[in-house]
N, C-alpha and C positions, 0 to 999 in steps of 0.2 A: 504494500499499500504506499501511496505517497500523498497522504492527507496533508491539508494545510490548515493552520490556526484560524485563517480567514473564512474558512468553510464552516458551515453548521456541524457537519459530522465530526470535523476535527475538533470542534469546541466540545461536543459531547464526549469524544474519546478522553480529552483532557478532563473534563469534570468528572468522569467515572474513576480515573486514576487518582486524581486529587482526592476525591471522597474516601476511595479505598485506603490510600496511604494515611488519610486524616484519621481513620479509626485508630490506627496505632499511635499516632502522635497526640491525638486527644486523650487517650487512655493514659499515655506516659505522663502528660502533664497534669492530669486530674490525680493520678495515683501519688505524684510527689507531693501535692498539696495535701492529700489525706493522710499522709504517714502519720503525723503526730496523733490523729484521732484513732488510726488503726492501732497504733501501739499503745495507746491508753486503753481502748476497749478489750484487747486481748492480752495486756500486760505483757507485751513483747519487748525484748531487749533490742539494741541497736543492730545485732546479728540478724533478729527475726525481720527488721524493717529492711535490712540489705538484701536479704533472701526474697522479700516481696518485690523488690526492683530486679534482683538477679535471676530469680527463678524464669521469669519472662525472657530476659535478655539471654539467658543461657540457651534455652532451647531454640530461640531465634537465631543466635549466631551459630549454634551447631548444626542447624537444619536448613539454613536459608540458601546455602550452595546447592544442596538437593532440591529445594523448592524451585530454584531458578532453571535447573536441569530438567525438572518435571514439567515447568511451562515451556521450555524449549522443544521437548519431545511431544506432549500430549495436547499442547496448545496453551497458550499464555493467558487468553482470556477464561478457559474453563478452569484451570488451576486458580487463577486470581480469584474466580468466584467462590470455588471451593474454600479457599483460605478465608474469605469474608465470612462465610456461613460458620466455619469452625470457630473463628475469632468470636462470632456473636455467642455460640453456644458456651465457649469457655468463660466468656464475660458474664453470663448468667450463672454460672457456677461460682464465680468470684463474689457476685452479689448476695449468693446464699451461703457463703462459707461460715461454719459455725465457730472455727478457731484459726489460729495463725497457720498451723500445719496445713489445713484444707485450702486455705487462701493461697499458700505457696504453691501448692499442688495445681490448683485451677490457674494461676499465674503461668506455670510451666506449659500447661495446655494452651493458654492463649499464645504463648511464644510459637507453638507449632502452626497455628493459624496464621501468625505474622510472617513465618517463614515461607508460606505459601503466597500470601498476597503481596509482600514487600516488594520482592525482585520483580514480580509480575507487573506491578505499576509503571516502573521505568522501562522495562523491556517491552512493553506494549507501546510506549511513546517513541521509543528507538525504532520499532518495527514498523509503527503505522504513519509517522510523519515523513514528509520529504526531507532529504538530508540538510538543505539549507534552512530549514524551519526547526530542525531538532535542538539546537541550542536555546532558541527563544521558548520552545515548548517545555524543555527542561527547566529554563528559568521561571516560566509561568507555573509549572508544577511546583517548584521549590517555594515560590512566592504564596500562590494560592493555598498550598498544604500548611503554610504558615498561619492561615486564618484558624485552622484548628488549634495552632498554638497560642493564638491570641484569645480564642473563645474558650479553650479549655481550662485554663487556670481560674478565669472569672466564673464561668459556668460551674466548675468544679467547686470552687470556694462557696458559691452560692448554694449548690445542692448540698454539700457537706454541713453547711450551717443550718439550712432548712429542713432537710430530709435525712441526713445522714451519709456516710460515706459509701454505703452499698449501692445507692442509686447512681453513684459516680460511674459504676460498671454497667448497671442495667441499662444507662443511657445509650450504650453502644447498639442495642438491639434495633430500634427503629432506623438508625443510621444505616446500618448493615443491610437491612431490607431494601433501602432506597439504592444502594450501591449495585447490589444484585440485578434489580430491574433495569437500572440504566445500562449496566454492562451487557446484559442479555440482549437489549435492544439496539445498543448503538456501537459497541466496540467490535471491530473485525478481529476474527480469530487469525493467529499467526503462529508458526512453529518452525522448528529446524528440521527439514527433511533429510538431512544428510546422515544423522546418527541413528543406527539401528540396533546397536548392542545394548545390554542390559544395564541396569542402574547400579551405581556405586554405593550400595548400602553399607559395605565394610568401612568405606571412607567417610561416610556420614556418622557411623557408630564411633569411628575412632576420633573424629573431630569433636562429637558431643562429649565422649568420654574425658579427652584432654581438657577441655574448657570445664566440665563439671569438677574433675579432681583439682585443678589448680584453682578454680574458684573457692572450693570448699577449704582448701589449705590456707588461702589468704585470709577468708572469713573467719575461719574457726580457730586459727592459731593463737590469736590474743585472748580468747575467751576462757573464762575460768572453768575448769572441770574437762576441758578438751585435752585428750591424751596427746603427748607430743609425738610418740611413736606413730599414731594413727595419722596425724597430720603430715609427718614425713613420709610415710608409706604412700599416702594419698598424692602428696606433690611428686613423688618420684614416678607413680604410675601415670600422672598427667602428663609429664615431660616425655616418658617413654611413648604414651599414646600419640602425642604430638608428632615425635620423631617417626613412628610407623606410618601416620597419616600421610606425611611427605612421602616417605618411601612408596607407598601404595599408590599414591596419585602419580608419581613418576613413572612407575611400572605401567599404570592403566593408561596414561597418556601416550605411551609408546605402542599401544595396541594390545597389550595383554589383559584379557578379562573384560569386564563391563565398561563402559565409557567412564573416563575420569570424571568426578564430581567437580574437581577443581584441574583443568587441564593446565599443565605447568607451561605450555607453550604460549599462553597468554602473557606471561612475565618474561617472555622475550622482549617486549616492549619496555624500554626503560622508563618511557613516560607512565605507562601504566603501573610499573612498580613504584616508581618515585611518588605518584599521586596517591597510591594506596599507603605508603609510609606515612606521608603527611596526613591522610585520613585517620590513620591510627593515633597520632599524637593529638590532633584536633579533638577528635571525639572522646579520647580518653580525658582530655582536660574539661570538656563540656560535661561529661558524664558526671564527673566530681561536683562540678558548679550546680547542675540542675538537682542532683541529689540532696545536697546539703544547703542550698541558699534558701529555699521555701521553709525548711525546718529552723534554719538560723532566724528567719524574719518572725516566725511564730514563737519559738521558743525563748530567743534572747532579745529580739526587738519589741516583743509584745504585740505583734500584728495579729489581726484575726485571719481566719482562712482565706476569706474573700480578698482581703487587702494583701496578704502574702501572695495569693495566685495571681493577682493582677499586677504584681510589682514589676514583673519583666514583660509587661504588655508592649512597651516601646520596642523591644527586640523583634517582637512578631509583626509589628506594624511596619517597621522599617524594611523587614525582609519581604513583606508583601509589596510594598511600593517600590522596591529597589531591585530585587533579585532577578527579575526578567531582564532589566536593563544591563545588570551585571553580566548576565550571560551573552547579551548582544555585544557588550563592549569588549568581553573576552574574545569572541569571534573576530572582532576587528582588529584588536591589538594585541592578541595572545593572553592566555590565562596567567602568565608569571606575575606581571605586574599588579593586576587586580587582587590575586590570591595574596601575594607577600603584603601589599598595603592592608588588605583586610585582616590579615592575621596579627600585623603589628598593632592595629586599632583593637582588635579583639582582645590582645595581650593586655594592652592599656586599660580597657574596659574591666577586664578580670582583676587587675591590681587595685581598681578603684572599689571594688568590693571590699577591700581590706577596711575601708571607713565605716562599713556596717557593724553595729554593736548595740548595746542596751539603748533603748529610747531612740533609735537612728531615725533621723528625718527622711522622708521619702524624697522630697524636693533636693535636699542638700547632699544626702549620703547614697541613695538608691538610683535615683533617675539619671545622674551623670554616667554612673557604671553601665545602666541599662542601655543608654542611648549610644554611647561608644562602643559598647560590645555589640549592639544591634547593627551598627554600621559596618563593623568589621565582619560580622557573619554575613551580612547581605553582600558584601564584594567578594566573599570567599566561596560559599556553598554552591551557587550555580556553576561558576567556572571550574571548580573542583570536579562536580558531578559530569558536566559535559566532557571535560577531558578524560575522565575514566572511560566514558562510553565510546568517545571517539577513537581511542586507542584499542578497541576490541572490534573484531569482525562483527557486523550486524547480525550474522548467523548464531553468534553466541552472545547476544545481548543479554539473555537471561543469566547466563553464567557471570558475565562481566559485572552485571548489576549486583548479582548475588555475592561475588567475591568482595565488592566494595562495601555492600550492606554487612557483610559477615565481619570484615575488617573493623568498621565502624561499630558494630555491636559488641564484637570481642573486645575492643579497647575500652568501651564504657563499662563492660561486665568486669574486666580485670581491675580497672581504676576503682570502680565503686566498691569492689571486693578489698582491694588492698590499701587504698589510701586513707580511709577512715580509721582503721585499726592502727596505722602507722603514726597517726597523728593523735591517738589516745582517745579516739571516739568508739568505746566499747561498753558492754553492759548497758546500763541505764543512763549513759551520758547525756542523751537527749533531754532528760528530766532535770539536769544540773546546768543552768544557763551560763555559768562561768566556766565549767569545763567544756561544753559545747562550743562556746565563743572561742576559747583558744585553740580549739581543734579546727574549727572552721577557718580561722585565718592562716594556720599553717597549711591547710589543704588547699586554699585559693593561691598561696604562693606556689605550691607544686603545680597546680593546673595552669598558672600563668607560664611557668617555665616550661611546660609542654608546648603551649601555643607559640612561645618565642622560637622554640627550636624548630617547630613546623615552618615558621615564617623564614628562617635561615635555609632550611632545606628546600622550600619552595623556590626561593631566589637562586639557589646554587644548581638546581636538578631540573626544573620544569622550563621547557623551551617555549619562546615566544611564538613559534609556528606550530603548537601542538595541535591547533585547530585549523590550520591553514589548509586550503584545498591542494596546495602544491605537495603536500606530504602524502597524499593518497597515492599509492602505488597499485591500486586495484582498478579504480575507475574515476577519472578526473571529476566527473560529474557528481560523485558521491564521496565528499571529503570526510565523512565520519564513518565509513564502512571498513577501514583498513587500519591494522595496527602500525603505529608509527614505528619505523626501524625495522620492520619485518622484511623479509626477503621479497624482491620485486615478483610479482606474479604476472602470468601472461593474461591480459585483459579478456582474452577469449574464454578463459576458464573461470573468470569471476562469476559468482552466483548472484541472483536477484535477491533482494530482501524477502525473507519468509513472510 
């Protein structure tokens, strides 16, 4: 397909993908706002709150590559719709959870649904829109998806205050119904017809095992009563599973057994690899901030859930207004400058959160940090996403999107698991404002350092011509179909987009 944003059908496709991805974003923002209430209702420790976030991120990160492959094989629209329905059912289970253990289990099931729908939303855009419209479509997807980030904290805070945190999960059900109806009516089906081998179930299992074990070790190591031997053994198993995953994927990429869940050939593009490293750093820092900031505002600054939830509203508004323009700018001048400047601004915004403390003023202490951080993200996210997709063959759009999403989720997962305990946020620390405030400030310094390193790597490794039509060695008219730096292909053998 070569849809245009100026066409009605193109706008319907964009709407379906935005609404679908908004399910995950809306849920994440609301859950962060609800953490103090969940902890109080279930008498949960900081580790329990970490697992409320990480159970979802764990299954999402561990299975998102498989989700992208399933979409490429069986149809991106079909797998996307299945993921939306799965996510809705798991959301209902979250809303009915009787204790923290069941809530964590239901959140893990939510992550499975997210692993099916998240890579599908971007892959549908990549496979459906004309090449010269893709950066603008990705930018619009980033910006419009930010509406959920804007509505989520405000709506979540209001729902939590008025009806309780359970309704924050039940809100997903009607939105999911709308997404399925729009997708069934307006989204074209697309798939990769070239792969006919089986699925990489072993690779998915090894990836999930590695992330689960490392996350457990990072989260539980500082907790009282946790056996040191168990933590060490779990960490070793996680590292071994990660190494085995790489070996399995390399072997299967060479044609042995089922198709690789993560074909190692896509990393032959230096740009694809570099941008994914930057993604890991950026989303690691963001994961720490979004996990701790809303709690800091409620526990330390004394904000209500609705005020804490809307504190970062300027970030989402700026992304809504500027992300599409940032994607178009990156296409004209290259992604390096917008991403580098954006990450420098985001680092500055992160450092400004150090001003937040007891009785913090929103206008003086919170708003400047939110505005500068929002400007930075607006300049960064759309060019980063467009560059990732541009450096992978359109036939593997689902895999490329899945890899980048997996990197982002794994970064957030490991950061949320490891950073809070490292800065002293364990046990019931969220019930002690002084302890939590000290830990929050240390965590923000670490998160800002991650963003700063990302800015340096972007400047040194991302090329100005990464989105340039001249870099396409497959078909000059399709500048976003070929891996940058890949061997030149005979134009006669190039495939049409699925």
